[in-house]
C-alpha positions in Angstrom: 13.1 9.4 -51.6 12.9 13.2 -51.2 15.2 15.6 -53.0 17.8 15.6 -50.2 18.0 11.8 -50.2 18.3 11.7 -54.0 21.3 14.0 -53.8 22.8 12.0 -51.0 22.3 8.7 -52.9 24.1 10.2 -56.0 27.0 11.2 -53.8 27.1 7.7 -52.3 27.1 6.1 -55.7 30.1 8.2 -56.7 32.0 7.5 -53.6 31.1 3.8 -53.0 33.7 1.2 -53.8 34.9 -2.3 -52.6 32.1 -4.4 -54.2 32.6 -7.9 -52.9 35.6 -6.7 -50.9 37.9 -6.0 -53.9 40.4 -3.3 -53.1 40.1 -3.6 -49.3 43.4 -3.7 -47.5 41.9 -4.4 -44.0 41.7 -8.2 -43.5 38.8 -7.8 -41.1 36.7 -5.6 -43.4 37.6 -7.7 -46.5 36.4 -10.9 -44.8 33.3 -9.0 -43.6 32.3 -7.8 -47.0 33.2 -11.0 -48.8 31.7 -13.5 -46.3 28.8 -11.5 -44.9 27.7 -8.7 -47.2 27.8 -10.8 -50.3 27.0 -14.2 -48.9 24.3 -15.9 -50.9 23.5 -18.7 -48.5 19.7 -19.2 -48.4 19.0 -19.2 -44.6 15.6 -20.9 -43.7 14.4 -17.8 -41.9 14.5 -15.5 -44.9 11.5 -17.2 -46.6 9.5 -17.3 -43.4 9.9 -13.6 -42.8 9.2 -12.7 -46.4 6.1 -14.8 -46.4 4.8 -13.2 -43.2 5.6 -9.7 -44.6 3.7 -10.5 -47.8 0.7 -11.4 -45.6 0.9 -8.1 -43.7 1.2 -6.3 -47.0 -2.4 -7.4 -47.9 -3.9 -6.4 -44.6 -6.7 -3.8 -44.5 -6.1 -2.8 -40.8 -5.4 0.8 -39.9 -4.5 2.3 -36.5 -3.5 5.6 -35.0 0.2 5.7 -34.2 2.0 7.8 -31.6 5.3 9.0 -33.0 7.9 10.3 -30.5 10.6 10.7 -33.2 11.2 12.9 -36.2 8.1 11.8 -38.1 8.1 10.0 -41.4 8.9 10.8 -45.1 6.5 8.1 -46.1 3.4 9.1 -44.2 1.3 12.2 -43.3 -0.7 12.3 -40.1 -0.9 9.7 -37.4 -3.1 7.1 -39.1 -1.2 4.2 -40.5 -2.2 1.2 -42.7 -0.5 -2.0 -41.5 0.0 -2.9 -45.2 1.9 0.4 -45.8 4.1 -0.1 -42.8 4.9 -3.6 -44.0 5.8 -2.4 -47.5 7.4 1.0 -46.8 8.6 1.3 -43.2 9.7 -2.2 -42.3 13.4 -3.0 -42.9 14.0 -4.0 -46.5 14.7 -7.7 -46.9 18.1 -6.9 -48.4 19.2 -5.2 -45.2 17.4 -7.5 -42.8 19.1 -10.4 -44.3 22.5 -8.6 -44.1 22.0 -7.9 -40.4 20.9 -11.6 -39.9 24.2 -12.7 -41.5 26.1 -10.2 -39.5 24.7 -11.6 -36.2 25.5 -15.2 -37.3 29.0 -14.1 -38.2 29.8 -12.0 -35.1 27.8 -14.1 -32.5 26.8 -11.3 -30.1 25.6 -12.4 -26.7 23.0 -9.7 -26.5 21.1 -7.5 -29.0 19.4 -4.2 -28.4 17.1 -2.4 -30.9 15.8 1.2 -30.6 12.6 1.3 -32.6 10.6 -2.0 -32.9 7.9 -0.8 -35.4 5.9 -3.9 -36.4 8.8 -6.2 -35.5 10.4 -7.2 -38.8 14.0 -6.2 -38.0 13.8 -7.7 -34.5 12.6 -11.0 -36.1 15.7 -11.1 -38.3 17.8 -10.6 -35.1 15.9 -13.2 -33.1 15.9 -15.9 -35.8 19.6 -15.5 -36.5 20.1 -17.4 -33.2 17.2 -18.3 -30.9 19.5 -18.6 -28.0 20.4 -14.9 -28.0 18.4 -12.3 -26.1 16.9 -9.5 -28.2 15.7 -6.4 -26.3 13.6 -4.0 -28.4 12.1 -0.6 -27.5 9.0 0.9 -29.1 7.3 4.1 -28.1 3.8 3.4 -29.4 1.9 0.8 -27.5 -0.4 0.0 -30.4 2.5 -0.5 -32.8 4.2 -2.7 -30.2 1.0 -4.8 -30.1 1.4 -5.5 -33.9 5.0 -6.4 -33.3 4.0 -8.9 -30.7 1.8 -10.5 -33.3 4.8 -10.7 -35.6 7.0 -12.3 -32.9 4.3 -14.9 -32.1 3.7 -15.8 -35.7 7.5 -16.2 -36.4 8.0 -18.0 -33.0 10.5 -15.4 -31.8 10.4 -16.4 -28.1 13.8 -14.8 -27.4 12.5 -11.2 -27.9 11.9 -9.0 -24.9 9.6 -6.0 -25.7 9.8 -2.7 -23.9 7.2 0.0 -24.5 8.0 3.6 -23.7 10.1 6.5 -24.9 13.7 5.8 -25.5 14.8 8.5 -22.9 12.9 6.6 -20.2 13.6 2.9 -21.1 17.1 3.0 -22.6 19.1 4.1 -19.5 17.7 1.1 -17.6 18.5 -1.4 -20.3 22.0 0.0 -20.7 22.6 -0.1 -17.0 21.7 -3.8 -16.7 24.4 -4.9 -19.2 28.1 -5.1 -18.6 28.6 -4.8 -22.3 26.3 -4.0 -25.3 27.4 -6.4 -28.0 25.0 -5.4 -30.9 22.9 -2.2 -31.0 20.5 -1.3 -33.8 19.5 2.4 -33.8 16.2 2.7 -35.8 14.1 5.4 -34.2 13.9 9.1 -33.4 15.8 10.1 -36.5 17.1 13.5 -35.3 20.7 14.6 -35.0 20.8 15.3 -31.3 18.6 12.4 -30.2 20.8 10.0 -32.3 24.0 11.3 -30.7 22.5 11.1 -27.2 21.5 7.5 -27.7 24.9 6.7 -29.2 26.8 8.3 -26.3 24.7 6.5 -23.8 25.2 3.1 -25.4 28.9 4.0 -25.9 29.4 3.6 -22.1 28.9 -0.1 -22.5 30.7 -0.6 -25.9 33.4 -3.2 -25.8 36.2 -4.2 -28.2 33.9 -6.6 -30.1 30.7 -4.4 -30.0 29.0 -3.3 -33.2 26.5 -0.4 -33.6 24.3 -0.2 -36.6 22.5 3.0 -37.6 19.5 3.0 -39.9 18.6 6.0 -42.2 22.0 7.7 -41.9 21.2 9.8 -45.0 17.6 10.4 -44.1 18.2 14.1 -43.5 21.0 16.7 -43.2 20.8 16.3 -39.4 21.2 12.5 -39.6 24.1 12.8 -42.0 25.8 15.2 -39.5 25.1 12.8 -36.7 26.6 9.9 -38.7 29.7 11.9 -39.5 30.3 12.7 -35.8 29.7 9.1 -34.9 32.1 7.5 -37.4 34.8 10.1 -36.5 34.5 9.4 -32.8 37.8 8.5 -31.2 36.5 5.2 -29.9 35.3 4.1 -33.4 37.9 2.3 -35.4 36.2 0.8 -38.4 33.1 2.3 -40.0 31.1 1.3 -43.1 28.6 3.4 -45.0 26.1 1.3 -47.0 23.8 4.4 -47.6 20.7 2.9 -45.9 22.7 1.8 -42.9 26.0 2.7 -41.2 28.0 0.2 -39.2 30.7 1.0 -36.6 33.2 -1.2 -34.8 35.4 -0.5 -31.8 38.2 -3.0 -32.4 41.4 -1.5 -31.2 43.5 -4.0 -33.2 42.1 -2.3 -36.4 43.5 0.8 -37.9 40.9 3.7 -37.9 39.3 3.7 -41.4 36.0 4.7 -43.0 34.7 2.8 -46.0 31.8 3.7 -48.3 30.9 0.2 -49.6 28.8 -0.5 -52.7 25.9 -2.7 -51.6 
C-alpha cells in the first residue's frame, strides 16, 4: 500500500460495520452478507485455483507487458515476472472466493470482465458454473496468452477471450447483449475511464444486474469515481469492502450505501 491507500484503509476500518450481517435492516443485504460474504463452504474449485496460483508463484518467466491503463503501484517499467503477477496483481483468494460465491448465489446468465491479466479472477467466475459464459477483455496480447494457459490448466472452457483496448472491444460486447448480468471492472484504474466504462455498461443494466469494481480506493481519482457510481440514481444498493465495491440496481430495494467489514 502507498500512503494514500493506508489513509483510505484507516478510514474504511473506522466506518466499516455489519460484520456477518449484524445490524443490517435490509433483508436482501443481510442475507447477502450472512450467506455469501461469510459463507465457509469449501468449494472444490478453491483448492484447484490456489494450487495453480502457487505453481505460477514459483515461475521464473518474465515478459514485457503493454499497459493501457493507469500503471501499477506494484511494478516499475514494463517488464513483469509471472511469479510477481501471480502473487501481487492477481485477485486475492479472499475476494476471488467471494465473487465465486456471489455468482453461485445470484446465478447470472452472462459475466463480463474488464482486465483479464493472467486469468485468475476469470477462473473463479468460470468455475462457479461451467454452463455460464464468461467474456473477458485484456489489452496486452502477451498477458492474454498467459491467461489462456491458466484457462486451459483449470479447464475453463466457458471463457471467451478478447484482446484489445477496452474502448475498442467493450462497445461491441455491450451491444451484443440484451442485458449485462454481472460485470467486473478490473482495468484502467483512472477516474474518467472507470466512469466511461460504467456508463456504457449501465445501458444494459437490468433490475438483477450486479457491477463489481476492483481497487476502489487505489487512488483519489478512483475514490471519486466510486462515489459518483454508488450515488448514481439507478444504483439502489452499494457495498464498500475496501478492495472492491459492489452495486445493485434492484428497484424493490431502498437506496442505501453500506461500508461492510470484510
